[in-house]
N, C-alpha and C positions, 0 to 999 in steps of 0.2 A: 831124305828131304833136302839136304843141302845140294845134292846133285841135281835135283829137280829145279831148285832156285837158280843154280848155275846155268843149266840148259835154257831156262826161260829168259834169263838176262842176256845170255849169249845170242839167242834168236832175236830178241828185241834190239840188240846192238846191231846185228847184221841187217835187220829190216831198216833201222834208222840210218845206217851207213849207206845203204843203197838208195833209200827213198827220200829221206828228209835231211837235207844238209843244214837247215835252219836249226834243228834241235841236236846237231852233232855233238855239242859239248855235253849235253845231258846224257846222251846215249853212251858217250865214252866214260862218263862217271859210272853208269850202270855196268859197263864192261869191267872197270876197275874193281867195283864191288864184287862182281862175279869171280874175278881172279882171286881176290882176297878170301872169299868164301871157299874157293877150291883149295887154296894153300892151307887154310885152317883145317879143312877136312883131311887133307893129306898128312898134315903134321899130327893131328890128334888120332887119326886112324879110327878103327871101330872099337868102341868101348863096350864091354859086356857088363850090363847092370846086374 
């Protein structure tokens, strides 16, 4: 699920970077959130319940 969120946020950032310069700050915040989620996922790894 976190990978899906990461991909969606990354795609939104790319679309915002190319198309909407006015909302650039918000799109970069989304990118930072996506990177943080990716790092958390890599640190935690897969946990078996």
